[in-house]
C-alpha positions as CSV (number, residue, x, y, z in Angstrom):
1,X,-11.9,41.0,40.9
2,X,-13.3,38.3,38.6
3,X,-11.1,35.5,37.3
4,X,-9.9,36.0,33.7
5,X,-8.0,33.8,31.3
6,X,-6.5,35.8,28.5
7,X,-4.8,33.2,26.4
8,X,-3.7,29.6,25.8
9,X,-0.7,29.1,23.6
10,X,1.1,25.9,22.4
11,X,4.8,26.4,21.5
12,X,7.5,24.4,19.9
13,X,10.7,25.3,21.7
14,X,13.9,25.1,19.6
15,X,16.8,25.7,21.9
16,X,20.1,27.3,20.8
17,X,18.8,30.7,21.7
18,X,16.1,30.7,19.1
19,X,12.7,32.0,20.1
20,X,9.8,29.4,20.3
21,X,7.3,29.1,17.5
22,X,3.6,29.5,18.3
23,X,2.0,26.3,17.0
24,X,-1.5,27.3,18.0
25,X,-3.1,29.9,20.2
26,X,-6.4,31.4,21.3
27,X,-6.9,34.8,23.0
28,X,-9.6,36.8,24.7
29,X,-8.9,40.4,25.4
30,X,-12.6,41.6,25.6
31,X,-11.9,42.9,29.2
32,X,-9.6,45.6,27.7
33,X,-10.9,48.7,26.1
34,X,-11.2,48.7,22.3
35,X,-8.1,51.0,22.0
36,X,-6.0,48.7,24.2
37,X,-6.9,45.4,22.7
38,X,-4.3,45.3,19.9
39,X,-1.5,46.2,22.3
40,X,-2.8,43.7,24.9
41,X,-2.7,40.9,22.3
42,X,0.8,41.6,21.2
43,X,2.0,42.0,24.8
44,X,0.4,38.7,25.9
45,X,2.1,37.0,22.9
46,X,5.4,38.5,23.9
47,X,5.1,37.4,27.5
48,X,4.0,33.9,26.5
49,X,6.8,33.4,24.0
50,X,9.4,34.8,26.4
51,X,8.4,32.5,29.3
52,X,8.0,29.4,27.0
53,X,11.6,29.9,25.8
54,X,13.0,30.2,29.3
55,X,11.3,27.2,30.9
56,X,13.5,24.1,31.2
57,X,12.1,20.8,29.9
58,X,10.0,18.8,32.5
59,X,9.4,22.0,34.4
60,X,6.4,24.1,35.3
61,X,6.6,27.7,36.4
62,X,4.4,30.6,37.3
63,X,5.7,34.0,36.2
64,X,4.3,37.4,37.4
65,X,4.5,40.5,35.2
66,X,2.4,43.4,36.4
67,X,-1.2,42.1,36.7
68,X,-0.6,39.1,34.4
69,X,0.2,35.5,35.5
70,X,1.9,33.2,33.0
71,X,1.6,29.5,33.8
72,X,4.0,27.4,31.8
73,X,4.5,23.7,31.4
74,X,7.4,22.5,29.2
75,X,7.8,18.9,28.1
76,X,11.0,17.0,27.2
77,X,9.9,16.7,23.6
78,X,10.1,20.4,23.0
79,X,6.3,21.1,23.4
80,X,5.3,23.8,25.8
81,X,2.0,25.4,26.8
82,X,1.5,28.8,28.4
83,X,-1.8,30.0,30.0
84,X,-2.0,33.7,30.7
85,X,-4.5,34.9,33.3
86,X,-5.1,37.6,35.8
87,X,-4.1,37.2,39.5
88,X,-7.3,35.7,40.9
89,X,-7.4,32.8,38.4
90,X,-6.5,29.5,40.3
91,X,-3.0,28.2,39.8
92,X,-4.0,24.6,39.9
93,X,-6.5,25.0,37.2
94,X,-4.1,26.9,34.9
95,X,-1.4,24.2,35.3
96,X,-3.9,21.4,34.7
97,X,-5.1,23.2,31.6
98,X,-1.6,23.4,30.3
99,X,-1.2,19.6,30.7
100,X,-4.6,18.9,29.1
101,X,-3.9,21.2,26.2
102,X,-0.6,19.6,25.3
103,X,-2.1,16.1,25.5
104,X,-5.0,17.1,23.2
105,X,-2.6,18.9,20.8
106,X,-0.4,15.9,20.6
107,X,-3.4,13.7,19.8
108,X,-4.7,16.1,17.2
109,X,-1.4,16.8,15.4
110,X,0.8,13.7,16.0
111,X,3.3,13.3,13.3
112,X,2.8,16.8,12.0
113,X,4.7,19.1,14.4
114,X,7.6,17.0,15.7
115,X,9.9,17.2,12.7
116,X,8.3,20.0,10.7
117,X,10.6,22.7,9.6
118,X,10.0,26.3,8.5
119,X,7.0,26.6,10.8
120,X,5.4,30.0,11.2
121,X,3.4,31.3,14.1
122,X,-0.1,29.7,14.4
123,X,0.8,27.1,11.8
124,X,-2.0,24.8,13.0
125,X,-5.6,25.7,12.7
126,X,-7.1,24.4,16.0
127,X,-10.6,25.8,16.7
128,X,-10.9,23.5,19.8
129,X,-8.4,25.8,21.6
130,X,-10.8,28.8,21.3
131,X,-13.6,26.6,22.7
132,X,-11.4,25.6,25.6
133,X,-10.5,29.2,26.3
134,X,-14.2,30.2,26.4
135,X,-15.3,27.3,28.5
136,X,-12.7,27.7,31.2
137,X,-13.1,31.4,31.7
138,X,-15.0,30.1,34.7
139,X,-12.4,28.0,36.7
140,X,-15.1,26.2,38.6
141,X,-16.2,24.7,35.3
142,X,-12.6,23.5,34.9
143,X,-12.7,22.0,38.3
144,X,-15.6,19.8,37.3
145,X,-14.4,18.9,33.8
146,X,-10.7,18.6,34.1
147,X,-10.8,16.3,37.1
148,X,-7.8,18.0,38.4
149,X,-5.3,15.5,39.7
150,X,-1.9,15.5,41.4
151,X,-0.2,13.6,38.6
152,X,2.1,16.5,37.9
153,X,3.8,16.4,41.3
154,X,6.9,14.7,39.9
155,X,7.5,17.7,37.6
156,X,9.5,20.4,39.1
157,X,7.5,23.6,39.7
158,X,9.2,27.0,40.0
159,X,7.1,29.8,41.5
160,X,8.6,33.1,40.4
161,X,7.8,36.5,41.7
162,X,8.5,38.5,38.6
163,X,9.4,38.3,34.9
164,X,13.0,39.5,35.5
165,X,13.8,36.2,37.2
166,X,13.3,34.2,34.1
167,X,15.8,36.3,32.1
168,X,19.2,35.1,31.2
169,X,22.1,37.0,32.7
170,X,22.4,40.4,31.2
171,X,18.8,40.5,30.0
172,X,15.9,42.4,31.5
173,X,12.2,42.8,30.6
174,X,12.6,46.4,29.4
175,X,15.4,45.5,27.0
176,X,13.4,42.6,25.6
177,X,10.3,44.7,25.1
178,X,12.3,47.2,23.1
179,X,13.9,44.4,20.9
180,X,10.8,42.2,20.5
181,X,9.4,41.5,17.1
182,X,6.1,40.7,18.7
183,X,5.5,44.3,19.8
184,X,4.5,47.3,17.7
185,X,5.2,50.8,18.9
186,X,1.6,50.9,20.3
187,X,2.2,47.7,22.3
188,X,5.4,49.0,23.8
189,X,3.5,52.1,24.8
190,X,0.8,49.9,26.3
191,X,3.4,48.1,28.4
192,X,5.1,51.2,29.6
193,X,1.8,52.9,30.5
194,X,0.6,49.8,32.4
195,X,3.9,49.6,34.3
196,X,3.7,53.2,35.2
197,X,0.1,52.8,36.4
198,X,1.0,49.8,38.6
199,X,4.0,51.7,40.1
200,X,1.7,54.6,40.9
201,X,-0.8,52.3,42.6
202,X,2.0,50.8,44.7
203,X,3.2,54.3,45.8
204,X,-0.4,55.2,46.8
205,X,-0.7,52.1,48.9
């Protein structure tokens, strides 16, 4: 299976149980069928927002949900980045890209996002993020350009097996899917169909 990166999203986390705001994002769902693309976009946004809001400051984590991988890096200043990929995409490249994206976002929008209020999703127009998403579909390109380093080693990294483990007590992924404002009825159907397909595959194996 070829490596695929579906999205890069930059969030402002707000604490106090509030959902994070998407400051900027880029997405590529061309690998899905035309009928699935709208549902896939909404579901990837839902996964990214959920993980960003449940990653502690100065922490990185990898979250698995079905065939998706969400790599998250949250900083102490409330900025977080989530890179969504498929399983074969290299972990080290995804985490390095999270770090680079937040650095570049900070440089591009310093003084604009830190204290801003009443922000809405995708408040910042940042075409560079789409270029980055396109360029690093090939992780070998990222290896060459990112100059991947081990400078993140002091940041705690949590490797999680499934989405349910990032939920707060009493929550589960199915309940959040039903309550999410990110997901239309079609997207919820997309999630349930994909989950049923994955379960069937596991049974066959």
